[in-house]
C-alpha positions as CSV (number, residue, x, y, z in Angstrom):
1,M,84.4,-21.9,-7.4
2,R,84.7,-25.9,-6.5
3,W,81.8,-25.2,-4.0
4,L,79.2,-23.9,-6.6
5,I,80.0,-26.8,-8.8
6,V,79.4,-29.0,-5.6
7,L,76.3,-27.4,-4.7
8,A,74.6,-28.0,-8.7
9,L,75.2,-31.4,-8.6
10,L,73.5,-31.8,-5.9
11,L,70.3,-30.2,-7.2
12,L,70.4,-32.0,-10.4
13,L,70.9,-35.5,-7.9
14,A,67.6,-34.3,-6.1
15,N,65.8,-34.1,-8.8
16,A,66.9,-36.7,-10.9
17,G,65.3,-38.7,-7.0
18,W,62.1,-36.7,-6.3
19,W,61.6,-37.9,-10.5
20,L,62.0,-41.3,-10.1
21,L,60.5,-40.9,-6.6
22,G,56.9,-40.3,-8.5
23,G,57.0,-36.4,-7.9
24,E,55.3,-35.7,-11.0
25,G,58.3,-32.6,-12.6
26,R,56.6,-30.9,-9.2
27,M,59.6,-29.9,-6.3
28,P,58.1,-30.2,-3.0
29,W,57.9,-26.8,-2.4
30,Q,55.6,-27.0,-5.4
31,R,52.8,-29.5,-4.9
32,S,48.8,-29.2,-5.5
33,P,46.6,-28.8,-2.4
34,A,45.4,-31.7,-0.6
35,P,42.0,-32.9,-2.0
36,G,40.6,-31.6,1.2
37,E,42.3,-28.1,0.9
38,A,41.0,-27.8,-2.4
39,R,37.5,-28.6,-1.2
40,A,38.0,-26.0,1.1
41,T,39.3,-23.1,-0.9
42,A,36.4,-23.7,-3.6
43,Q,33.7,-23.5,-0.9
44,A,35.3,-20.4,0.1
45,A,35.4,-19.4,-2.9
46,D,31.3,-19.6,-3.5
47,A,30.1,-18.8,-0.2
48,P,27.0,-17.0,0.4
49,G,27.1,-13.1,0.7
50,P,26.6,-9.8,-0.5
51,R,28.4,-9.5,-3.9
52,R,30.0,-6.5,-5.7
53,H,28.9,-5.8,-9.6
54,D,32.0,-7.6,-10.2
55,G,31.0,-10.6,-8.5
56,R,33.8,-10.6,-5.6
57,A,32.3,-11.3,-2.0
58,T,32.0,-7.9,-0.3
59,V,31.7,-7.0,3.3
60,P,27.9,-6.1,4.1
61,A,26.2,-2.8,5.3
62,T,25.4,-2.4,9.0
63,P,21.3,-2.5,8.6
64,A,19.4,0.7,9.1
65,P,18.3,1.1,12.2
66,V,14.7,0.0,13.3
67,P,11.5,3.2,13.3
68,A,9.8,3.5,16.8
69,T,6.2,2.4,16.4
70,T,4.7,5.9,16.9
71,P,5.4,9.2,15.4
72,A,6.3,10.4,18.9
73,A,5.6,9.6,23.0
74,G,3.1,11.6,25.0
75,P,0.5,13.8,23.6
76,G,-1.4,12.3,20.2
77,L,-2.3,13.7,16.3
78,L,-4.3,15.7,16.4
79,L,-8.0,14.5,14.5
80,P,-7.0,15.8,10.7
81,V,-11.2,16.2,10.3
82,Q,-12.5,19.6,11.3
83,G,-15.2,19.0,13.5
84,V,-15.2,14.5,14.4
85,T,-14.2,13.5,18.2
86,P,-12.0,10.5,18.5
87,A,-15.3,8.4,19.7
88,Q,-16.3,8.8,15.9
89,L,-13.2,6.6,15.0
90,S,-13.0,2.9,13.6
91,D,-9.8,1.4,13.4
92,T,-10.0,0.6,9.5
93,F,-6.2,-0.3,9.5
94,G,-6.7,-4.1,9.2
95,D,-9.5,-4.1,7.4
96,A,-9.3,-6.1,3.9
97,R,-9.5,-4.4,0.4
98,D,-9.0,-5.9,-3.2
99,G,-9.2,-9.6,-2.0
100,E,-6.0,-10.3,0.1
101,R,-4.5,-6.3,0.3
102,R,-5.1,-4.5,3.7
103,H,-6.3,-1.5,3.9
104,E,-2.9,0.0,6.1
105,A,-5.4,3.2,6.8
106,L,-8.4,5.2,8.6
107,D,-11.3,6.4,6.5
108,I,-12.7,9.1,8.3
109,M,-16.4,10.2,7.7
110,A,-17.3,12.8,6.7
111,P,-19.6,15.2,4.4
112,A,-18.0,16.6,1.2
113,G,-16.0,20.0,1.7
114,T,-15.0,19.8,5.5
115,P,-11.2,21.3,6.1
116,V,-8.8,18.5,6.2
117,L,-6.4,19.8,8.9
118,A,-2.4,18.7,9.2
119,V,-1.8,16.8,12.2
120,A,1.0,18.0,13.0
121,D,4.0,20.3,12.3
122,G,5.7,19.6,9.0
123,H,6.4,20.4,5.1
124,V,4.3,19.6,1.6
125,E,6.6,17.3,0.7
126,K,4.3,16.0,-2.2
127,L,0.9,16.3,-4.6
128,F,0.0,13.9,-6.0
129,D,-3.3,13.0,-8.5
130,S,-3.5,9.1,-8.5
131,E,-5.3,6.5,-9.6
132,R,-6.3,5.2,-6.1
133,G,-5.7,8.3,-3.7
134,G,-7.1,11.1,-5.8
135,L,-6.0,14.2,-4.7
136,T,-3.7,13.7,-1.8
137,V,-0.6,14.4,0.2
138,Y,1.9,13.5,1.5
139,Q,3.2,15.6,4.4
140,F,6.5,14.9,6.1
141,E,7.8,16.2,10.2
142,P,10.4,18.2,10.9
143,T,12.4,15.2,11.3
144,G,11.7,13.5,8.4
145,R,11.4,10.1,10.0
146,W,7.1,10.2,9.2
147,C,5.3,10.0,6.6
148,Y,1.6,11.9,7.2
149,Y,-0.9,10.6,3.8
150,Y,-3.5,12.7,3.4
151,A,-6.5,11.1,0.2
152,H,-9.4,11.2,-1.7
153,L,-9.4,14.6,-1.0
154,Q,-12.1,17.4,-3.2
155,A,-10.0,19.8,-3.4
156,Y,-6.6,21.5,-2.2
157,A,-6.4,24.7,0.3
158,P,-5.8,28.0,-1.8
159,G,-1.8,27.9,-1.8
160,L,-0.6,24.7,-0.7
161,A,2.1,23.6,-2.7
162,E,4.8,21.4,-2.7
163,G,7.7,22.4,-0.2
164,A,5.6,24.8,1.8
165,E,5.5,24.8,5.7
166,V,2.5,23.8,7.7
167,K,1.6,23.9,11.4
168,R,-0.4,21.9,12.9
169,G,-4.0,22.7,12.4
170,Q,-3.4,24.6,8.9
171,V,-6.2,23.6,6.4
172,L,-5.0,21.2,3.6
173,G,-7.6,20.6,1.4
174,Y,-11.4,19.6,1.8
175,V,-12.9,16.1,2.1
176,G,-13.6,14.6,-0.6
177,S,-13.9,10.9,-2.8
178,T,-11.6,11.6,-5.4
179,G,-9.7,8.4,-6.9
180,N,-11.3,5.2,-6.1
181,A,-13.8,6.9,-3.4
182,D,-17.0,6.1,-3.4
183,P,-19.0,8.9,-4.3
184,S,-22.3,8.6,-2.0
185,A,-19.3,8.0,0.4
186,P,-17.0,11.0,0.9
187,H,-14.5,10.1,3.5
188,L,-10.7,10.9,4.7
189,H,-8.7,8.2,3.8
190,F,-5.6,8.7,6.6
191,A,-2.0,7.4,6.8
192,V,1.1,6.9,8.9
193,F,4.6,5.6,7.7
194,A,8.0,5.5,8.5
195,L,10.1,6.5,6.6
196,G,13.5,5.2,5.5
197,P,16.8,6.9,4.7
198,E,16.3,7.5,1.7
199,R,13.5,9.4,2.3
200,Q,11.4,9.2,-0.5
201,W,7.9,9.9,0.2
202,W,6.4,6.6,-2.1
203,V,8.4,4.3,0.0
204,G,7.3,3.8,3.4
205,T,6.3,1.3,6.7
206,P,2.9,1.7,7.3
207,V,1.8,2.3,10.9
208,N,-1.7,2.9,12.7
209,P,-2.7,5.3,13.1
210,Y,-5.7,5.1,15.1
211,P,-4.2,4.6,18.6
212,L,-2.8,8.6,17.7
213,L,-5.8,9.9,16.6
214,A,-8.2,8.4,20.2
215,R,-5.7,8.9,22.6
216,P,-5.9,12.7,23.6
217,A,-4.5,15.5,21.6
218,P,-2.9,18.7,23.6
219,P,-6.0,21.6,22.1
């Protein structure tokens, strides 16, 4: 028992000595971090980066792969207006619309009522009547990476419905001037979009369809 008493006396003497030397009531193992250490800790906590809903940092998600610039290699898409040849197309993709907005589509001129054809196999994802586009068709191709958009239609083909499978060359509708198109200049507004991983018909990255339609396509 004597050695315990001696140890307790030594601890009391050590505490008293530390207090007399300005230890501010803390033992050496209870010391505050040095100013530099405190700043580094605060900077790490406030560093920018992804945050969870509770405000804590989290590991960033792996970026989604960037889609290719064209829907497929090899032969191009079928020209979507019956009777129109590639030589009659004009590249209107970069044209200005309503000031600073870009067109990001092709206008394919044709008489009202001309059949509009599916450019590739796929399915009808959405039939939509919009203020600008009028009667529209959103078609997804089989891989789900690309959306083909047909707008200003005069009417849909009989029996066309959302979810319906369509084949390349199948009639989807007819050229018109619905939406904000000029009634005196009926045409098909045709666009191609690279879809994101969510596969949302209303969201996509525009791709110029002109090179896809102007190059030779199989019969």
